[in-house]
N, CA and C of each residue as an Amber inpcrd file, in Angstrom:
protein
   513
 124.9970000 166.2200000 151.3940000 125.5590000 166.7490000 152.5330000
 126.9730000 167.4520000 152.3190000 127.1830000 168.5920000 152.6490000
 128.3820000 169.2440000 152.3550000 129.3510000 169.2930000 153.4630000
 130.6880000 168.9800000 153.3310000 131.6510000 169.1430000 154.3370000
 132.4540000 170.4400000 154.1360000 132.4130000 171.0720000 155.1290000
 133.2590000 172.4580000 155.1210000 134.6050000 172.1700000 155.7710000
 135.5500000 172.5250000 155.0530000 136.9910000 172.4290000 155.6180000
 137.7250000 173.7710000 155.6380000 138.5110000 174.0080000 156.6300000
 139.2910000 175.2170000 156.5710000 140.4410000 174.9980000 155.5940000
 140.9880000 176.2160000 155.2650000 142.1790000 176.2120000 154.3360000
 143.3050000 175.2160000 154.8570000 143.5140000 175.2860000 156.2190000
 144.6760000 174.5190000 156.7740000 144.2580000 173.0150000 156.6490000
 143.0850000 172.6250000 156.7370000 142.6770000 171.2340000 156.6070000
 142.9260000 170.7350000 155.3800000 142.4740000 171.5570000 154.1680000
 142.6550000 171.1960000 152.8640000 144.1270000 171.0770000 152.5720000
 144.9250000 171.7610000 153.3020000 146.5200000 171.7020000 152.9580000
 146.9180000 170.4100000 153.6110000 146.5220000 169.9960000 154.7850000
 146.8650000 168.7600000 155.3140000 146.2930000 167.6910000 154.4620000
 145.1050000 167.6400000 153.9980000 144.6110000 166.5280000 153.1710000
 145.4590000 166.3710000 151.8730000 145.6900000 167.7180000 151.3000000
 146.6320000 167.7310000 150.1030000 147.8390000 167.1360000 150.2340000
 148.6280000 167.4370000 151.4310000 149.8860000 166.9050000 151.5810000
 149.9330000 165.2700000 151.7010000 148.7950000 164.8790000 152.4780000
 148.7330000 163.3850000 152.7250000 148.4750000 162.7310000 151.2610000
 147.6400000 163.3900000 150.5840000 147.1600000 162.7510000 149.1910000
 148.2780000 162.9450000 148.1010000 149.2670000 163.7390000 148.4610000
 150.2690000 164.0350000 147.4080000 149.9000000 165.2650000 146.3620000
 148.8710000 165.9920000 146.6180000 148.5700000 167.0600000 145.8560000
 149.4860000 168.2080000 146.0710000 149.6870000 168.4210000 147.2350000
 150.5890000 169.5240000 147.6100000 152.1020000 168.9330000 148.1020000
 153.0810000 169.2110000 147.0870000 154.3660000 168.5140000 147.4170000
 155.2630000 169.5000000 147.9440000 155.2000000 170.7080000 147.6250000
 156.2300000 171.7160000 148.1620000 155.4430000 172.7070000 149.0570000
 156.0670000 172.8510000 150.3700000 155.5730000 173.6270000 151.4080000
 156.5230000 174.8410000 151.5350000 156.1530000 175.7800000 152.3470000
 156.8840000 176.8230000 152.5770000 158.1440000 176.4040000 153.3510000
 157.9130000 175.3640000 154.1880000 159.2440000 174.8980000 154.9330000
 160.2550000 174.2170000 154.0050000 159.7690000 173.8470000 152.8690000
 160.8470000 173.2330000 151.8430000 161.6560000 174.3050000 151.0740000
 161.1210000 175.5780000 151.0300000 161.7130000 176.5030000 150.2220000
 163.0270000 177.1580000 151.0990000 164.0600000 177.1520000 150.3540000
 165.3710000 177.5930000 151.1490000 165.0200000 179.2630000 151.4470000
 165.7070000 179.5600000 152.5540000 165.4140000 181.0180000 153.0860000
 165.7490000 182.1180000 152.0610000 166.9140000 181.7450000 151.2310000
 167.2740000 182.6700000 150.2780000 166.4000000 183.0160000 149.0730000
 165.5190000 181.9540000 148.8030000 164.6480000 182.0480000 147.7080000
 163.2130000 182.5080000 148.1870000 162.9460000 182.6450000 149.4090000
 161.5550000 182.9770000 149.8630000 161.1490000 184.3940000 149.3670000
 162.0680000 185.3240000 149.3310000 161.6130000 186.6490000 148.7900000
 161.2550000 186.7620000 147.4100000 161.7530000 185.6560000 146.6650000
 161.5270000 185.6130000 145.0790000 160.4190000 184.5720000 144.7890000
 160.0310000 183.7090000 145.7330000 159.1360000 182.6720000 145.4250000
 157.7480000 183.2040000 145.4680000 157.3220000 183.7520000 144.2850000
 155.9960000 184.1950000 144.0390000 155.8120000 184.2800000 142.5430000
 154.5270000 184.1680000 142.0660000 154.1060000 184.1020000 140.7800000
 154.6030000 185.3900000 140.0990000 154.4170000 186.4860000 140.7430000
 154.7580000 187.8490000 140.1040000 156.1620000 188.0450000 139.6680000
 157.1460000 187.5410000 140.7200000 158.4980000 187.6430000 140.3870000
 158.8220000 186.6950000 139.2180000 158.4450000 185.4450000 139.2990000
 158.9000000 184.5320000 138.3450000 158.3300000 184.7770000 136.9720000
 157.1180000 185.5080000 136.8750000 156.6460000 185.8780000 135.5220000
 157.2610000 187.0610000 134.9830000 157.9490000 187.7160000 135.6710000
 158.6070000 189.0650000 135.3330000 159.8100000 188.7990000 134.3360000
 159.7550000 189.8200000 133.2550000 160.9060000 189.7680000 132.2950000
 162.1600000 190.1550000 133.0780000 162.0560000 190.8270000 134.2170000
 163.2530000 191.2080000 134.8770000 163.7670000 190.2970000 136.0220000
 163.1780000 189.1000000 135.9890000 163.4820000 187.9160000 136.9990000
 164.9360000 187.5680000 136.6590000 165.7430000 187.2910000 137.6810000
 167.0990000 186.7380000 137.7880000 166.9240000 185.3340000 137.0670000
 167.6280000 185.0210000 136.0280000 167.7040000 183.5690000 135.3820000
 168.1980000 182.5790000 136.3890000 169.0830000 183.1650000 137.3930000
 169.7980000 182.1110000 138.2600000 168.6890000 181.8030000 139.4810000
 167.9070000 182.8160000 139.7430000 166.6870000 182.5250000 140.5800000
 165.6600000 181.4790000 140.1000000 165.4830000 181.7940000 138.8050000
 164.7050000 180.8960000 138.1590000 165.0770000 179.3330000 138.0810000
 166.3430000 179.2650000 137.8540000 167.0910000 177.8950000 137.9300000
 166.9060000 177.4200000 139.1550000 167.2460000 178.0160000 140.2080000
 167.2720000 177.5080000 141.7040000 165.7690000 177.0590000 142.0150000
 164.7650000 177.9200000 141.6690000 163.4390000 177.4900000 141.9270000
 162.9390000 176.1310000 141.1670000 163.4420000 176.0970000 139.8500000
 162.9570000 174.9220000 139.1670000 163.8800000 173.6730000 139.5700000
 165.0080000 173.8370000 140.3490000 165.8200000 172.7460000 140.7370000
 165.4200000 172.2510000 142.1110000 164.3310000 172.8300000 142.6800000
 163.7990000 172.2620000 143.9690000 163.1750000 170.8170000 143.7380000
 163.2440000 169.9730000 144.7640000 162.5460000 168.8170000 144.6490000
 161.0700000 169.0320000 144.7320000 160.2780000 168.0940000 144.1330000
 158.8740000 168.3480000 144.1910000 158.2230000 169.6230000 143.7280000
 158.7570000 170.2270000 142.7320000 158.3900000 171.5880000 142.2770000
 157.1630000 171.6140000 141.3270000 156.0230000 171.2470000 141.9580000
 154.8590000 171.1170000 140.9470000 153.8280000 172.0870000 141.3680000
 154.2700000 173.3230000 141.7970000 153.3470000 174.4060000 142.1040000
 153.1190000 175.5010000 141.0980000 152.3080000 176.4790000 141.2900000
 152.2530000 177.5260000 140.2640000 153.3810000 178.4030000 140.0820000
 154.0600000 178.4530000 141.1290000 155.4410000 179.3380000 141.1850000
 156.3430000 178.6610000 140.0290000 156.4580000 177.3330000 140.1370000
 157.4210000 176.6240000 139.2880000 156.9190000 176.5860000 137.8920000
 155.6610000 176.4140000 137.6980000 155.0410000 176.2960000 136.4500000
 155.2430000 177.6590000 135.7680000 155.0870000 178.7790000 136.3340000
 155.3320000 180.1890000 135.8460000 156.7750000 180.4260000 135.5870000
 157.6370000 179.7990000 136.4470000 159.1930000 179.8570000 136.2850000
 159.5560000 179.2530000 135.0150000 158.8570000 178.0750000 134.7710000
 159.1980000 177.3790000 133.4590000 158.6000000 177.9380000 132.1730000
 157.7250000 178.7980000 132.3830000 157.1040000 179.3750000 131.1800000
 157.9280000 180.7400000 130.8030000 158.6540000 181.3200000 131.8390000
 159.4390000 182.5570000 131.4720000 160.3030000 182.4230000 130.4570000
 160.3230000 183.1670000 129.3530000 161.2840000 183.1640000 128.1860000
 162.6880000 183.4080000 128.6120000 163.0130000 183.9460000 129.6690000
 164.3740000 184.2520000 130.0660000 164.9160000 183.0650000 130.9550000
 164.1710000 182.1230000 131.0830000 164.6010000 180.8800000 131.9540000
 165.8970000 180.2580000 131.1040000 166.9290000 180.0240000 131.8200000
 168.0490000 179.3610000 131.0940000 167.7450000 178.0460000 130.3470000
 168.3910000 177.7830000 129.1920000 168.1020000 176.5980000 128.3760000
 168.5280000 175.4810000 129.0550000 169.6050000 175.5680000 129.9860000
 170.0360000 174.2430000 130.6220000 169.2070000 173.6670000 131.3900000
 168.4920000 174.4690000 132.2910000 167.5350000 173.9270000 133.2780000
 166.4090000 173.4620000 132.4940000 165.8850000 173.9580000 131.4060000
 164.7910000 173.5590000 130.7120000 165.0420000 172.1640000 130.0930000
 166.2590000 172.0570000 129.5340000 166.6510000 170.8020000 129.0490000
 166.7370000 169.7380000 130.1290000 167.2230000 170.0350000 131.3540000
 167.2470000 169.0800000 132.3610000 165.8450000 168.6110000 132.8430000
 164.9230000 169.4150000 132.8780000 163.4610000 169.0320000 133.2700000
 162.9400000 168.1690000 132.2180000 163.2520000 168.4080000 130.8770000
 162.5750000 167.5600000 129.8060000 163.2950000 166.2320000 129.8630000
 164.5570000 166.1450000 130.2400000 165.2960000 165.0020000 130.2780000
 164.8100000 163.9080000 131.2480000 164.1750000 164.4510000 132.3570000
 163.6510000 163.4510000 133.2500000 162.4610000 162.8070000 132.7450000
 161.8450000 163.2850000 131.6640000 160.7940000 162.3680000 131.0810000
 159.5190000 162.3890000 131.8770000 159.2470000 163.2850000 132.8900000
 158.0230000 163.4380000 133.5630000 156.8770000 164.0370000 132.6240000
 155.6830000 163.6490000 133.0120000 154.4050000 164.3040000 132.2580000
 153.7140000 165.0980000 133.4710000 154.3020000 166.1430000 133.7660000
 153.7400000 167.0530000 134.7800000 153.5830000 168.4540000 134.2410000
 152.8780000 169.1750000 135.0270000 152.6490000 170.6500000 134.6350000
 153.9430000 171.4180000 134.2880000 154.8420000 171.1510000 135.1880000
 156.1910000 171.8920000 134.8300000 156.7430000 171.4540000 133.5890000
 156.8470000 170.1940000 133.3020000 157.3250000 169.7370000 131.8770000
 156.5050000 170.2750000 130.8130000 155.1810000 170.3970000 130.9940000
 154.2210000 170.9940000 129.9430000 154.7310000 172.4140000 129.6370000
 154.8580000 173.1420000 130.8530000 155.2500000 174.5510000 130.6190000
 156.6910000 174.7110000 129.9610000 157.5940000 173.8500000 130.3120000
 158.9230000 173.9720000 129.6560000 158.8700000 173.7560000 128.1090000
 157.9970000 172.6980000 127.7240000 157.7460000 172.3890000 126.3170000
 157.0710000 173.6010000 125.5730000 156.3260000 174.3320000 126.2740000
 155.6690000 175.6710000 125.6450000 156.5760000 176.7560000 125.5550000
 157.6740000 176.7460000 126.3660000 158.5240000 177.9770000 126.5490000
 159.3070000 178.2870000 125.1980000 159.2870000 179.4850000 124.7260000
 160.0140000 179.6920000 123.3250000 161.4730000 179.6580000 123.4880000
 161.9500000 179.6060000 124.6170000 163.3850000 179.5910000 124.7840000
 163.8600000 178.0310000 125.0420000 162.9670000 177.1400000 124.8590000
 163.2590000 175.6920000 125.0870000 164.1390000 175.4220000 123.8490000
 165.3070000 174.6950000 124.1230000 166.2870000 174.2090000 123.0590000
 165.5590000 173.2760000 122.1430000 165.9550000 173.5440000 120.9470000
 165.4410000 172.7140000 119.7270000 165.8680000 171.2170000 120.1300000
 166.8870000 170.8150000 120.5380000 167.4200000 169.5430000 120.7620000
 166.4370000 168.8030000 121.7460000 166.1790000 169.6280000 122.7080000
 165.3240000 168.9700000 123.9560000 163.9190000 168.6540000 123.2270000
 163.3270000 169.5190000 122.4880000 162.1050000 169.4170000 121.8800000
 161.9500000 168.1030000 120.9850000 163.1070000 167.9740000 120.1790000
 163.1530000 166.8640000 119.2690000 163.2840000 165.5310000 120.0790000
 164.0470000 165.5900000 121.1570000 164.2050000 164.3430000 122.0250000
 162.7770000 163.9560000 122.5950000 162.0510000 164.9510000 123.0350000
 160.7720000 164.6960000 123.5520000 159.8440000 164.0200000 122.4500000
 159.8540000 164.4430000 121.5300000 158.9580000 163.8860000 120.2600000
 159.5120000 162.5840000 119.8560000 160.9270000 162.3730000 119.8120000
 161.3770000 161.0020000 119.4720000 161.1140000 159.8730000 120.3430000
 160.7240000 160.2010000 121.5600000 160.3330000 159.1020000 122.5660000
 159.0610000 158.5140000 121.9910000 158.2690000 159.1870000 121.2070000
 156.9810000 158.7340000 120.8380000 155.9270000 158.5730000 121.7150000
 155.9960000 159.2860000 122.8660000 154.9400000 159.1190000 123.9300000
 153.6920000 160.1830000 123.3380000 152.5680000 159.6610000 123.5210000
 151.2670000 160.3170000 123.2210000 150.7420000 161.0960000 124.5060000
 151.5760000 162.1150000 125.0010000 151.1030000 162.6880000 126.2670000
 151.0790000 164.2820000 126.0060000 150.7790000 164.9670000 127.1050000
 150.6830000 166.3710000 127.1100000 152.1250000 166.9580000 126.7640000
 153.1630000 166.5600000 127.4210000 154.3780000 167.1870000 127.2230000
 154.7540000 167.1790000 125.6040000 154.5640000 166.0310000 125.0040000
 154.9070000 165.9950000 123.4770000 153.9520000 166.7210000 122.8280000
 152.6680000 166.7720000 123.2230000 151.7640000 167.6000000 122.5340000
 152.2240000 169.1830000 122.5760000 152.6350000 169.7500000 123.6830000
 153.1130000 171.0390000 123.7730000 154.4140000 171.1870000 123.1050000
 155.3630000 170.1970000 123.1190000 156.5710000 170.3030000 122.2140000
 156.2570000 170.3320000 120.7950000 155.2510000 169.6850000 120.3960000
 154.9120000 169.7820000 118.9540000 154.2980000 171.1450000 118.4540000
 153.7370000 171.8030000 119.5610000 153.0600000 173.1620000 119.3410000
 154.0730000 174.2530000 119.4750000 155.2180000 173.9980000 119.9410000
 156.2650000 175.0650000 120.1980000 156.7870000 175.5090000 118.6490000
 156.7550000 176.8640000 118.5740000 157.2580000 177.3840000 117.2360000
 158.5950000 176.9990000 116.8600000 159.5520000 176.4560000 117.6820000
 160.9360000 176.0060000 117.1970000 160.8060000 174.6460000 116.7030000
 159.7850000 173.9060000 116.9720000 159.6880000 172.4180000 116.4710000
 159.7070000 172.2830000 115.0540000 160.6960000 171.4330000 114.6250000
 160.8150000 171.3810000 113.1410000 159.5320000 170.5130000 112.7720000
 159.0560000 170.8710000 111.5370000 157.8610000 170.1900000 110.9730000
 158.0730000 168.7820000 110.7050000 159.2330000 168.3090000 110.2560000
 159.2550000 166.8880000 110.0280000 159.3220000 166.1200000 111.2530000
 160.0040000 166.5630000 112.3130000 159.8760000 165.8690000 113.6600000
 158.3440000 165.7780000 114.1530000 157.8420000 166.8570000 114.0160000
 156.4620000 166.9870000 114.4380000 155.5760000 166.0000000 113.6850000
 155.6330000 165.9040000 112.3380000 154.8600000 165.1020000 111.4200000
 155.3370000 163.5630000 111.7880000 156.4600000 163.3050000 111.9600000
 156.9090000 161.8520000 112.4920000 156.2480000 161.3850000 113.6170000
 156.2970000 162.3440000 114.6890000 155.6550000 162.1560000 116.0270000
 154.2640000 161.8000000 115.8060000 153.5090000 162.7030000 114.8630000
 152.0260000 162.4800000 114.6870000 151.7530000 161.1850000 114.1040000
 152.6190000 160.7600000 113.1840000 152.5170000 159.2720000 112.5980000
 152.7040000 158.3050000 113.5630000 153.7530000 158.5070000 114.3130000
 154.0770000 157.4280000 115.2840000 153.0540000 157.2410000 116.3690000
 152.4560000 158.2630000 116.6280000 151.2610000 158.1880000 117.8040000
 149.9230000 158.0900000 117.3070000 149.8420000 157.7830000 115.9680000
 148.5140000 157.6280000 115.3070000 147.6120000 158.9080000 115.3040000
 148.1970000 160.0170000 115.4840000 147.3670000 161.3140000 115.3770000
 147.1080000 161.5850000 113.8690000 147.9160000 161.0020000 112.9240000
 147.7490000 161.0450000 111.4320000 148.2270000 159.7720000 110.9610000
 147.8000000 159.3720000 109.7550000 148.3370000 158.1900000 109.1810000
 149.0500000 158.4820000 107.7930000 149.9620000 157.8810000 107.5680000
 150.8220000 158.0350000 106.2210000 149.9980000 157.5620000 105.2680000
 149.8800000 158.2740000 104.1630000 149.1010000 158.0180000 102.9470000
 149.8470000 157.1370000 101.9500000 149.2750000 156.0670000 101.5090000
 149.7450000 155.1940000 100.5260000 149.6530000 155.8480000  99.1700000
 151.0130000 156.1400000  98.5600000 151.0280000 156.9000000  97.3530000
 150.2670000 156.0940000  96.1520000 150.0370000 154.8130000  96.3780000
 149.4360000 154.0820000  95.3060000 147.8780000 154.2980000  95.1140000
 147.3400000 154.7230000  96.2530000 146.0100000 154.8400000  96.3650000
 145.3510000 155.7700000  95.2910000 145.8320000 157.0810000  95.4800000
 145.3600000 158.1540000  94.7050000 146.1800000 158.5850000  93.5590000
 146.5760000 157.7210000  92.6880000 147.3920000 157.9760000  91.5370000
 146.6310000 158.8200000  90.4340000 145.3510000 158.3100000  90.2980000
 144.4580000 159.0250000  89.2410000 143.9420000 160.3860000  89.7430000
 144.1130000 160.6950000  91.1350000 143.4150000 161.8020000  91.6100000
 144.5440000 162.8720000  91.8450000 144.9390000 163.5980000  90.8830000
 146.1220000 164.7820000  91.1690000 145.6070000 165.7150000  92.3230000
 146.6500000 166.1680000  92.8200000 146.4630000 167.3400000  93.8200000
 146.0240000 168.4960000  93.0750000 144.9820000 169.2460000  93.7530000
 144.4440000 170.3350000  93.1040000 145.4300000 171.4760000  93.3230000
 145.8410000 172.2710000  92.2220000 146.7050000 173.4000000  92.3360000
 146.1040000 174.5420000  93.1910000 144.8590000 174.4580000  93.4940000
 144.1270000 175.5340000  94.2210000 144.4040000 175.4240000  95.6550000
 144.8960000 174.3520000  96.1760000 145.2300000 174.2170000  97.6660000
 146.8330000 174.0360000  97.7500000 147.3470000 175.1860000  97.9400000
 148.9270000 175.0810000  98.1030000 149.4260000 174.5170000  99.5020000
 148.5580000 174.7330000 100.3870000 148.8750000 174.0720000 101.8060000
 148.8710000 172.6670000 101.7330000 147.8220000 171.9710000 101.0330000
 147.7510000 170.5450000 100.9480000 148.9930000 169.9430000 100.0580000
 149.3510000 170.7890000  99.1220000 150.4550000 170.4230000  98.2870000
 151.7780000 170.2940000  99.1100000 152.0150000 171.3520000  99.7950000
 153.1700000 171.3370000 100.7300000 153.2810000 170.1910000 101.6950000
 151.8950000 169.9840000 102.3190000 151.9510000 168.9880000 103.4080000
 152.2130000 167.5640000 102.7530000 151.5890000 167.3000000 101.5700000
 151.9640000 166.0250000 100.9060000 153.3290000 165.8920000 100.3940000
 154.0180000 167.0020000  99.9850000 155.4550000 166.9820000  99.6340000
 156.2270000 166.5710000 100.9310000 155.9830000 167.1820000 102.0970000
 156.7020000 166.9260000 103.3030000 156.4610000 165.4020000 103.6940000
 155.2380000 164.9490000 103.5490000 155.0800000 163.4890000 103.8860000
 155.7580000 162.5540000 103.0620000 155.9420000 162.8840000 101.6950000
 156.7550000 162.1120000 100.7380000 158.2670000 162.2170000 100.9900000
 158.8400000 163.3210000 101.5320000 160.2130000 163.3870000 101.7500000
 160.7310000 162.6560000 102.8110000
């Protein structure tokens, strides 16, 4: 049996269940003209407007997610979002943002959480390799090799990437 619901009824259910946190009534009047995906994705978006959008309470919608992905988004608000320690879509997007401060990425990985925010922070091009490797070891994504096990098996000079990786693990 299929149940058909109107869009309005889905919104009511979503609000009650906690799926829809931010409604048009929660958006300040001065932000309404800018509160759309096309504006927040734009490279011409005003960084102050992006900051205001990301500062709203319960900002777990597509507009906020795209604002957090925008490379012109100010570093201060990106850092503030990651400092909250939430594992939500906005935090995932901040961790992916190429403008995300290095210190914020390092702090996320040093928490040692095995979650999506940490995963995307580790994938950020700014993320230092040593911090990433330590996080991977701490969360059992990789295991540190015992140097005594393979003493007789020297590293093949044919694979320079493996050699660099082993040198990083040993440092």
